[in-house]
N, C-alpha and C positions, 0 to 999 in steps of 0.2 A: 357790755359797755367797755369802751376803750380805756386803756390805762391812763391816757392823757386826760380824758374827761374826768376820771376819778381824781387824778392829781389836781386838776383845776378846781374841782368841788372842794377837796380837802384844803387847798390853799385859800380859797375864798372863806371857808368856815374858820380857818385859823386866824383870820383878820378880825373876826367878831369878838365882842366882849365875852368873857368866860360864861356869864349867865346865859347868854344867847347860844353859845356852843353847847352848854349843858341842856338847854331846852331842845335843841336839835337832836342830841343823843337820846334823850328821854323819849321824844316823839318817834324817832325811828325804832327804838327798842319796843315801844308800845305797839307800833304797827306790825313789827315782826312777830311779836307774841300773838297778836290777833290773827295773823295769817296762819301761824302754827296751830292755834286753837281751832280755827276753821278746818284746817287739814285733818286734825285729830277727830273732830266731830264728823267729818265726811267719812273717814275710815271706820268710825264707830257705827255709823248708819249702814255702811256696806257690810261690816261684820255681822250686825244684827240681822240684816236682810239674809245673808248667807246662812246664818244659824236658823232663822225661821223657815227658810226654804229647804233646809236639810243639806246644804252644800258645804258641809264641814266634815272633817275627819278627826277622830280622837283616838288616842292610844299612847303607848309609850314611844319613846324615841326609836327603839328597836322595831316596834310595829310599823311606824311610819317609814323607816328606812327599808323594811322588807317590801312595802308597797311601791317604793321607788324602783 
């Protein structure tokens, strides 16, 4: 997104009453948390799949470094 667009959005938001600005902040925060939760859930599914199919390696840091 272009910086000018972001500045326009911020300028428009700053003209709103504080309670509406707070609502926007909370809404964006909730949406971001939901996106992150979904990303973590997808990574967990991927990790579980890799574990169940044997596509994982375990050992000490030294063991893993030797394999590299």
